[in-house]
KOLNU-501689 format. One record per residue (C-alpha): residue number from 1; residue in one letter; x, y, z. Coordinates in pm, 1 decimal. Example, Ala and Ser with C-alpha at 12.3 -4.5 7.8 and 13.67 -1.06 7.14 Angstrom:
BEGIN
+-----+----+----------+----------+----------+
:   i : aa :       px :       py :       pz :
+-----+----+----------+----------+----------+
:   1 :  A :   1230.0 :   -450.0 :    780.0 :
:   2 :  S :   1367.0 :   -106.0 :    714.0 :
+-----+----+----------+----------+----------+
//
This chain:
BEGIN
+-----+----+----------+----------+----------+
:   i : aa :       px :       py :       pz :
+-----+----+----------+----------+----------+
:   1 :  M :      3.9 :     -1.8 :     -9.8 :
:   2 :  S :    136.9 :    337.9 :   -107.2 :
:   3 :  A :    158.1 :    642.4 :    131.8 :
:   4 :  E :   -101.6 :    837.3 :    -75.9 :
:   5 :  S :   -356.8 :    555.1 :    -57.6 :
:   6 :  G :   -285.7 :    538.5 :    316.4 :
:   7 :  R :   -370.6 :    902.0 :    361.6 :
:   8 :  K :   -680.8 :    875.3 :    151.8 :
:   9 :  Q :   -817.3 :    580.1 :    369.2 :
:  10 :  G :   -736.5 :    792.7 :    685.3 :
:  11 :  R :   -933.1 :   1092.1 :    530.6 :
:  12 :  N :  -1231.7 :    871.1 :    446.8 :
:  13 :  A :  -1236.2 :    713.8 :    796.6 :
:  14 :  Q :  -1247.5 :   1061.0 :    951.2 :
:  15 :  K :  -1543.3 :   1168.4 :    722.0 :
:  16 :  E :  -1735.9 :    842.8 :    835.6 :
:  17 :  V :  -1670.6 :    962.0 :   1209.1 :
:  18 :  L :  -1785.7 :   1317.4 :   1142.3 :
:  19 :  K :  -2107.5 :   1192.8 :    970.6 :
:  20 :  R :  -2200.3 :    967.5 :   1267.3 :
:  21 :  A :  -2119.9 :   1253.6 :   1514.9 :
:  22 :  P :  -2425.7 :   1418.8 :   1663.7 :
:  23 :  P :  -2523.6 :   1749.9 :   1498.8 :
:  24 :  A :  -2407.0 :   2063.4 :   1670.3 :
:  25 :  A :  -2680.8 :   2236.1 :   1868.4 :
:  26 :  P :  -2807.1 :   2546.8 :   1722.0 :
:  27 :  H :  -2705.5 :   2880.5 :   1869.7 :
:  28 :  S :  -3053.2 :   2974.5 :   1961.3 :
:  29 :  Q :  -3089.8 :   2668.1 :   2180.5 :
:  30 :  S :  -2744.7 :   2699.7 :   2337.1 :
:  31 :  M :  -2804.5 :   3071.9 :   2435.9 :
:  32 :  A :  -2982.3 :   2963.0 :   2744.6 :
:  33 :  V :  -2652.1 :   2795.8 :   2886.3 :
:  34 :  H :  -2428.0 :   3091.1 :   2785.2 :
:  35 :  P :  -2477.6 :   3294.3 :   3102.1 :
:  36 :  V :  -2373.4 :   2993.1 :   3309.7 :
:  37 :  A :  -2053.1 :   2933.8 :   3109.6 :
:  38 :  V :  -1987.5 :   3301.0 :   3123.1 :
:  39 :  L :  -1999.1 :   3297.1 :   3504.1 :
:  40 :  G :  -1745.5 :   3033.7 :   3513.4 :
:  41 :  V :  -1500.7 :   3262.6 :   3303.2 :
:  42 :  V :  -1580.5 :   3567.8 :   3531.4 :
:  43 :  Y :  -1497.6 :   3397.4 :   3856.5 :
:  44 :  G :  -1220.2 :   3180.5 :   3718.6 :
:  45 :  D :   -996.8 :   3436.5 :   3552.5 :
:  46 :  I :  -1166.4 :   3775.5 :   3474.6 :
:  47 :  G :  -1287.2 :   3822.4 :   3823.7 :
:  48 :  T :   -930.9 :   3866.9 :   3947.3 :
:  49 :  S :   -870.0 :   4158.0 :   3712.9 :
:  50 :  P :  -1061.8 :   4410.4 :   3937.3 :
:  51 :  I :   -817.9 :   4324.4 :   4228.1 :
:  52 :  Y :   -523.1 :   4446.5 :   4007.6 :
:  53 :  A :   -705.1 :   4746.6 :   3885.8 :
:  54 :  L :   -787.2 :   4847.9 :   4241.9 :
:  55 :  R :   -427.6 :   4799.8 :   4344.9 :
:  56 :  E :   -305.5 :   5027.0 :   4076.6 :
:  57 :  C :   -570.4 :   5293.3 :   4141.0 :
:  58 :  F :   -507.6 :   5338.6 :   4500.3 :
:  59 :  A :   -130.3 :   5227.4 :   4535.2 :
:  60 :  G :     25.3 :   5257.1 :   4192.2 :
:  61 :  K :    262.1 :   5512.8 :   4050.5 :
:  62 :  N :      3.2 :   5787.0 :   4065.6 :
:  63 :  P :   -245.0 :   5674.8 :   4341.4 :
:  64 :  I :   -557.5 :   5847.9 :   4426.0 :
:  65 :  L :   -702.5 :   5916.3 :   4774.9 :
:  66 :  V :   -891.7 :   5634.1 :   4940.0 :
:  67 :  T :  -1226.5 :   5819.1 :   4970.5 :
:  68 :  T :  -1584.7 :   5693.8 :   4965.1 :
:  69 :  D :  -1643.6 :   5881.3 :   4621.1 :
:  70 :  N :  -1307.5 :   5750.1 :   4471.4 :
:  71 :  V :  -1387.2 :   5387.3 :   4571.5 :
:  72 :  L :  -1746.2 :   5409.8 :   4439.9 :
:  73 :  G :  -1611.2 :   5569.1 :   4117.5 :
:  74 :  V :  -1354.2 :   5311.8 :   4058.4 :
:  75 :  L :  -1602.7 :   5028.3 :   4120.2 :
:  76 :  S :  -1852.3 :   5173.4 :   3899.6 :
:  77 :  I :  -1589.5 :   5181.0 :   3613.4 :
:  78 :  I :  -1495.4 :   4822.5 :   3681.0 :
:  79 :  F :  -1858.3 :   4699.6 :   3692.2 :
:  80 :  R :  -1946.0 :   4870.4 :   3358.9 :
:  81 :  T :  -1643.4 :   4721.7 :   3194.7 :
:  82 :  L :  -1720.7 :   4381.5 :   3312.2 :
:  83 :  I :  -2079.4 :   4414.4 :   3184.7 :
:  84 :  L :  -1949.4 :   4508.2 :   2846.4 :
:  85 :  V :  -1678.7 :   4239.5 :   2820.2 :
:  86 :  I :  -1904.8 :   3973.7 :   2951.7 :
:  87 :  S :  -2220.4 :   4054.4 :   2773.6 :
:  88 :  L :  -2081.8 :   4165.0 :   2449.3 :
:  89 :  K :  -1735.2 :   4000.0 :   2391.7 :
:  90 :  Y :  -1798.7 :   3664.0 :   2548.8 :
:  91 :  M :  -2166.5 :   3602.9 :   2526.9 :
:  92 :  V :  -2203.2 :   3751.8 :   2164.1 :
:  93 :  Y :  -1867.3 :   3656.9 :   2014.6 :
:  94 :  V :  -1627.1 :   3417.1 :   2203.1 :
:  95 :  L :  -1892.7 :   3160.1 :   2295.7 :
:  96 :  R :  -2001.2 :   3123.6 :   1934.0 :
:  97 :  A :  -1653.5 :   2982.7 :   1835.7 :
:  98 :  D :  -1705.6 :   2620.7 :   1896.2 :
:  99 :  N :  -1654.3 :   2289.7 :   1718.9 :
: 100 :  R :  -1984.9 :   2092.3 :   1736.2 :
: 101 :  G :  -2062.2 :   2242.3 :   2080.3 :
: 102 :  E :  -1714.7 :   2196.1 :   2210.4 :
: 103 :  G :  -1475.2 :   2482.3 :   2279.1 :
: 104 :  G :  -1102.3 :   2519.4 :   2377.7 :
: 105 :  T :   -778.8 :   2540.6 :   2203.2 :
: 106 :  F :   -765.6 :   2188.3 :   2069.5 :
: 107 :  A :  -1130.4 :   2165.0 :   1947.6 :
: 108 :  L :  -1086.4 :   2494.4 :   1759.4 :
: 109 :  L :   -759.2 :   2371.9 :   1626.7 :
: 110 :  A :   -934.5 :   2070.5 :   1489.0 :
: 111 :  L :  -1131.9 :   2292.4 :   1250.0 :
: 112 :  L :   -819.5 :   2382.3 :   1072.9 :
: 113 :  R :   -750.7 :   2020.7 :    982.7 :
: 114 :  P :   -371.5 :   2024.2 :   1024.7 :
: 115 :  D :   -368.8 :   1674.3 :    864.9 :
: 116 :  R :   -547.5 :   1775.4 :    550.6 :
: 117 :  D :   -357.7 :   1888.2 :    236.1 :
: 118 :  Q :    -92.5 :   2054.7 :    451.7 :
: 119 :  Q :    290.5 :   2037.1 :    414.1 :
: 120 :  R :    480.0 :   1878.2 :    712.0 :
: 121 :  L :    602.0 :   2236.6 :    814.7 :
: 122 :  S :    262.1 :   2377.5 :    827.1 :
: 123 :  R :    104.7 :   2092.1 :   1024.8 :
: 124 :  R :    388.3 :   2126.7 :   1291.0 :
: 125 :  A :    327.2 :   2498.9 :   1308.8 :
: 126 :  L :    -34.8 :   2439.4 :   1380.0 :
: 127 :  I :     19.2 :   2173.2 :   1629.0 :
: 128 :  L :    281.9 :   2392.2 :   1818.0 :
: 129 :  L :      7.8 :   2672.3 :   1811.0 :
: 130 :  G :   -228.1 :   2456.9 :   1978.1 :
: 131 :  L :     24.3 :   2328.0 :   2248.1 :
: 132 :  L :    120.9 :   2692.1 :   2307.3 :
: 133 :  G :   -241.8 :   2784.0 :   2363.4 :
: 134 :  A :   -278.7 :   2490.7 :   2617.4 :
: 135 :  S :     45.2 :   2588.2 :   2785.3 :
: 136 :  M :    -91.9 :   2930.4 :   2860.3 :
: 137 :  L :   -414.7 :   2784.5 :   2988.8 :
: 138 :  Y :   -227.0 :   2574.8 :   3246.9 :
: 139 :  G :     17.4 :   2863.7 :   3341.2 :
: 140 :  G :   -298.1 :   3077.5 :   3412.1 :
: 141 :  V :   -452.6 :   2816.8 :   3611.0 :
: 142 :  M :   -144.3 :   2795.0 :   3825.4 :
: 143 :  I :    -60.4 :   3160.6 :   3868.0 :
: 144 :  T :   -399.4 :   3310.8 :   3909.3 :
: 145 :  P :   -479.9 :   3181.7 :   4257.3 :
: 146 :  A :   -133.9 :   3289.5 :   4386.3 :
: 147 :  I :   -156.6 :   3640.8 :   4237.8 :
: 148 :  S :   -512.3 :   3664.7 :   4382.1 :
: 149 :  V :   -398.7 :   3588.8 :   4726.5 :
: 150 :  L :    -96.6 :   3829.7 :   4704.0 :
: 151 :  S :   -321.2 :   4103.1 :   4564.4 :
: 152 :  A :   -576.4 :   4053.8 :   4848.1 :
: 153 :  V :   -288.6 :   4095.2 :   5104.8 :
: 154 :  E :   -174.8 :   4415.5 :   4929.7 :
: 155 :  G :   -535.1 :   4546.7 :   4943.9 :
: 156 :  L :   -520.9 :   4480.9 :   5311.9 :
: 157 :  Q :   -206.8 :   4673.8 :   5359.9 :
: 158 :  M :   -357.0 :   4964.1 :   5167.6 :
: 159 :  A :   -666.5 :   4966.5 :   5383.7 :
: 160 :  A :   -477.8 :   4919.6 :   5700.3 :
: 161 :  P :   -105.6 :   5009.8 :   5638.0 :
: 162 :  H :    -43.1 :   5010.1 :   6018.4 :
: 163 :  L :   -115.0 :   4651.6 :   6070.9 :
: 164 :  H :    163.9 :   4501.6 :   6165.8 :
: 165 :  A :    255.3 :   4773.7 :   6473.6 :
: 166 :  A :    148.0 :   4640.7 :   6819.3 :
: 167 :  V :    267.6 :   4635.6 :   7181.1 :
: 168 :  F :    206.0 :   4300.3 :   7366.5 :
: 169 :  F :    241.3 :   4306.9 :   7750.2 :
: 170 :  T :    403.8 :   4030.9 :   7924.5 :
: 171 :  G :    516.9 :   3987.1 :   8290.6 :
: 172 :  R :    812.8 :   3752.5 :   8190.6 :
: 173 :  S :   1059.4 :   3934.9 :   7971.6 :
: 174 :  E :   1215.9 :   3612.3 :   7840.8 :
: 175 :  Q :    897.4 :   3437.3 :   7723.3 :
: 176 :  T :    640.3 :   3493.9 :   7450.8 :
: 177 :  P :    324.1 :   3660.9 :   7571.4 :
: 178 :  P :     35.3 :   3418.0 :   7583.7 :
: 179 :  S :   -191.9 :   3694.3 :   7416.2 :
: 180 :  L :     43.4 :   3691.3 :   7122.6 :
: 181 :  Q :     17.9 :   3313.3 :   7076.4 :
: 182 :  Q :   -360.9 :   3329.3 :   7100.7 :
: 183 :  L :   -397.7 :   3613.7 :   6855.4 :
: 184 :  V :   -174.2 :   3450.3 :   6601.3 :
: 185 :  E :   -333.8 :   3113.2 :   6644.6 :
: 186 :  R :   -694.6 :   3257.9 :   6609.1 :
: 187 :  T :   -655.3 :   3509.3 :   6339.7 :
: 188 :  H :   -346.3 :   3390.6 :   6143.0 :
: 189 :  V :   -231.5 :   3754.9 :   6152.1 :
: 190 :  L :    108.6 :   3891.5 :   6257.8 :
: 191 :  Y :    172.6 :   4243.1 :   6296.3 :
: 192 :  K :    468.8 :   4402.6 :   6083.5 :
: 193 :  R :    632.2 :   4540.0 :   6402.9 :
: 194 :  V :    581.1 :   4360.7 :   6744.7 :
: 195 :  V :    700.2 :   4519.4 :   7071.7 :
: 196 :  L :    717.6 :   4266.0 :   7365.1 :
: 197 :  L :    677.1 :   4494.8 :   7670.1 :
: 198 :  T :    756.5 :   4428.5 :   8033.8 :
: 199 :  V :    684.8 :   4675.8 :   8309.9 :
: 200 :  A :    896.9 :   4619.2 :   8605.3 :
: 201 :  I :    826.2 :   4786.0 :   8942.7 :
: 202 :  E :   1162.6 :   4810.7 :   9130.8 :
: 203 :  P :   1190.5 :   4828.3 :   9521.4 :
: 204 :  V :   1287.9 :   5190.4 :   9513.9 :
: 205 :  P :   1085.8 :   5510.5 :   9530.7 :
: 206 :  R :   1198.8 :   5639.2 :   9191.2 :
: 207 :  I :   1383.0 :   5542.8 :   8880.8 :
: 208 :  N :   1557.2 :   5806.0 :   8681.1 :
: 209 :  A :   1442.2 :   5853.3 :   8312.3 :
: 210 :  D :   1780.9 :   5770.7 :   8172.2 :
: 211 :  E :   1777.9 :   5430.9 :   8346.9 :
: 212 :  R :   1412.6 :   5340.9 :   8268.7 :
: 213 :  I :   1406.7 :   5209.3 :   7908.3 :
: 214 :  E :   1595.4 :   4895.3 :   7827.8 :
: 215 :  M :   1543.6 :   4780.6 :   7453.9 :
: 216 :  K :   1665.6 :   4495.2 :   7239.0 :
: 217 :  G :   1611.6 :   4414.3 :   6883.9 :
: 218 :  L :   1521.2 :   4059.3 :   6821.8 :
: 219 :  G :   1510.4 :   4055.6 :   6442.2 :
: 220 :  E :   1219.8 :   4025.6 :   6187.1 :
: 221 :  G :   1033.0 :   4319.8 :   6339.3 :
: 222 :  F :   1040.9 :   4211.9 :   6690.0 :
: 223 :  Y :   1161.1 :   4428.9 :   6981.4 :
: 224 :  R :   1204.4 :   4340.3 :   7352.0 :
: 225 :  L :   1129.3 :   4650.0 :   7574.7 :
: 226 :  V :   1154.8 :   4666.1 :   7954.3 :
: 227 :  L :   1036.4 :   4971.0 :   8144.5 :
: 228 :  R :   1143.2 :   5018.1 :   8501.7 :
: 229 :  Y :    959.5 :   5233.3 :   8741.2 :
: 230 :  G :    981.5 :   5297.6 :   9125.8 :
: 231 :  F :    702.1 :   5212.2 :   9349.6 :
: 232 :  M :    609.4 :   5575.5 :   9384.0 :
: 233 :  Q :    592.2 :   5630.9 :   9021.5 :
: 234 :  G :    292.8 :   5575.2 :   8766.8 :
: 235 :  P :    362.3 :   5416.7 :   8430.2 :
: 236 :  N :    281.8 :   5611.1 :   8103.9 :
: 237 :  I :    348.5 :   5376.3 :   7837.7 :
: 238 :  P :    263.7 :   5586.9 :   7530.5 :
: 239 :  S :    516.3 :   5849.3 :   7670.5 :
: 240 :  E :    776.7 :   5589.8 :   7701.1 :
: 241 :  L :    719.5 :   5460.2 :   7360.9 :
: 242 :  D :    767.2 :   5807.7 :   7218.5 :
: 243 :  A :   1092.1 :   5832.4 :   7399.7 :
: 244 :  C :   1211.2 :   5509.2 :   7231.4 :
: 245 :  A :   1264.9 :   5697.4 :   6897.4 :
: 246 :  K :   1594.7 :   5812.5 :   7044.2 :
: 247 :  L :   1694.1 :   5447.5 :   7066.4 :
: 248 :  G :   1602.3 :   5369.8 :   6697.6 :
: 249 :  L :   1233.2 :   5255.0 :   6748.2 :
: 250 :  K :   1017.4 :   5509.0 :   6584.7 :
: 251 :  L :    638.3 :   5429.1 :   6629.5 :
: 252 :  D :    328.8 :   5618.3 :   6519.7 :
: 253 :  L :    147.1 :   5661.2 :   6853.5 :
: 254 :  D :   -183.0 :   5723.0 :   6672.7 :
: 255 :  K :   -163.3 :   5384.4 :   6491.5 :
: 256 :  I :    -34.0 :   5140.4 :   6759.6 :
: 257 :  H :   -240.4 :   4864.0 :   6881.6 :
: 258 :  Y :   -200.2 :   4775.1 :   7245.5 :
: 259 :  I :   -269.1 :   4412.2 :   7320.4 :
: 260 :  V :   -349.2 :   4328.6 :   7688.6 :
: 261 :  G :   -397.5 :   3988.5 :   7819.0 :
: 262 :  H :   -692.5 :   3920.0 :   8050.4 :
: 263 :  V :   -699.0 :   3603.8 :   8266.5 :
: 264 :  T :  -1028.5 :   3468.5 :   8394.7 :
: 265 :  L :   -950.6 :   3227.2 :   8683.8 :
: 266 :  L :  -1171.6 :   2918.5 :   8737.2 :
: 267 :  A :  -1194.1 :   2794.5 :   9096.8 :
: 268 :  G :  -1196.4 :   2426.9 :   9172.9 :
: 269 :  R :  -1052.4 :   2284.4 :   8843.5 :
: 270 :  K :   -738.6 :   2128.0 :   8978.6 :
: 271 :  L :   -754.3 :   1797.1 :   9174.2 :
: 272 :  R :   -456.6 :   1888.7 :   9385.1 :
: 273 :  G :   -476.6 :   2250.7 :   9502.6 :
: 274 :  M :   -615.2 :   2469.9 :   9771.2 :
: 275 :  A :   -954.6 :   2419.3 :   9928.9 :
: 276 :  L :  -1259.2 :   2532.4 :   9704.9 :
: 277 :  W :  -1347.6 :   2813.9 :   9935.6 :
: 278 :  R :   -981.7 :   2956.6 :   9916.9 :
: 279 :  D :   -994.5 :   2924.1 :   9539.0 :
: 280 :  R :  -1323.0 :   3131.5 :   9523.1 :
: 281 :  L :  -1182.3 :   3370.5 :   9771.9 :
: 282 :  F :   -873.3 :   3422.4 :   9562.5 :
: 283 :  V :  -1083.1 :   3451.1 :   9246.9 :
: 284 :  L :  -1290.8 :   3732.3 :   9419.7 :
: 285 :  L :   -989.6 :   3919.0 :   9539.9 :
: 286 :  T :   -848.3 :   3932.7 :   9189.4 :
: 287 :  R :  -1146.8 :   4124.3 :   9059.1 :
: 288 :  N :  -1027.9 :   4417.7 :   9271.3 :
: 289 :  T :   -705.6 :   4465.1 :   9053.3 :
: 290 :  Q :   -689.9 :   4784.0 :   8856.0 :
: 291 :  D :   -769.9 :   4773.0 :   8499.0 :
: 292 :  A :   -455.0 :   4761.0 :   8290.1 :
: 293 :  T :   -571.6 :   5026.3 :   8035.1 :
: 294 :  A :   -616.6 :   5283.0 :   8319.8 :
: 295 :  F :   -298.5 :   5174.6 :   8499.8 :
: 296 :  Y :    -71.6 :   5199.3 :   8187.0 :
: 297 :  Q :   -262.7 :   5524.5 :   8073.1 :
: 298 :  L :   -333.8 :   5351.2 :   7724.9 :
: 299 :  P :   -585.8 :   5486.3 :   7488.8 :
: 300 :  V :   -899.6 :   5299.5 :   7501.5 :
: 301 :  A :   -977.2 :   5308.6 :   7124.5 :
: 302 :  Q :   -651.9 :   5149.2 :   7041.0 :
: 303 :  T :   -639.5 :   4870.6 :   7312.5 :
: 304 :  L :   -739.6 :   4509.2 :   7232.4 :
: 305 :  T :   -797.7 :   4264.9 :   7515.4 :
: 306 :  V :   -719.2 :   3891.0 :   7454.7 :
: 307 :  G :   -894.1 :   3671.8 :   7716.2 :
: 308 :  M :   -795.2 :   3326.2 :   7833.2 :
: 309 :  Q :   -922.8 :   3098.2 :   8110.4 :
: 310 :  V :   -688.3 :   2926.1 :   8375.1 :
: 311 :  G :   -806.9 :   2685.9 :   8627.9 :
: 312 :  I :   -682.4 :   2697.6 :   8984.8 :
+-----+----+----------+----------+----------+
//
C-alpha cells in the first residue's frame, strides 16, 4: 500500500466519524446555557482583574486618595467594563466559536484540519500553536490563585497600612506573651512590628528617666522592651514609647495597637490545690485589681484585650 492511498483511507475514515457524530446544537438553543458558562469565565479568571485594577488605582505610581467617592467611582468603572466584556465580547462573540458544541484550544484547532492537504512544516506549526495555547491555559490556572492571594494581602495593607505595629504586654521578659500566641493562632495575622513590653516595678521610690528604658532588637520586626519604675511612680506607656525614638524605634502613637491579656480564673478546676473556698476567695480578690488600660494610661480606642481561662 502506497503512502498516498494510506492518507486517503485515513481521510475517508475521518469523514465517516464526522457523519456519525451528533449534529451541533443550534445557537438559539445553546444561548440559555451561555450565562452559566460566562459566570465560570468571570469567577475563574476575569474576576481577578478588578483586584489588580484597584491596586493600581490606590497604590500605583499615581495613586488617588482612598475616599468613599473615589472607591465608588472606581468600582462603577470596573462594573461597567465587566458588563461590556461579559455581555458583548464573551456571550455574543467568543462563545459562538465552537466545534460541534465543544470549545477550547484543541477543539478549535481541529477545525483547521492540520492533517489535510498541509505540508509537514505547516502541520507542525499548527500543532505547536495548539500546544502553546494549552500551555498558556495551564500557566494561568497555576498563577492566578497565587496572584489573587497576594493582591488581597496588598489590598489589606492599603486599607490598614499600620497592621503590623502592636505592643504586647508580658510579665516575663524572656517568654512569648500568651496573648500573642492566642492572637496569631486564632486570626493567623502577625503585625509588621511587634514590641514585647514588660513593666517592672523596682523596690525603690523612683527610677531616673535615663535608666528606665531597656530595649533589644530581636530581628524580623520584633523588639524586647523593659520599662522600670519605682513604686512611687505611675507608668505612662505611650510617653515611654515616644521616647524610644531616640533608641532607633520610631512608632506612630496614633496607629499603635496595645494588646493586653486578661486571665479569667476558674476555681476548683485542679484536683490537687487549695480548698475550694480558698480558690473562690482568691478569684474574688483578683476582681479588685486595677484595669490595665487605666493603670498604663493606654488609649481605650487602640487597646485590644485577649482573654484566656486558667483553672486553679
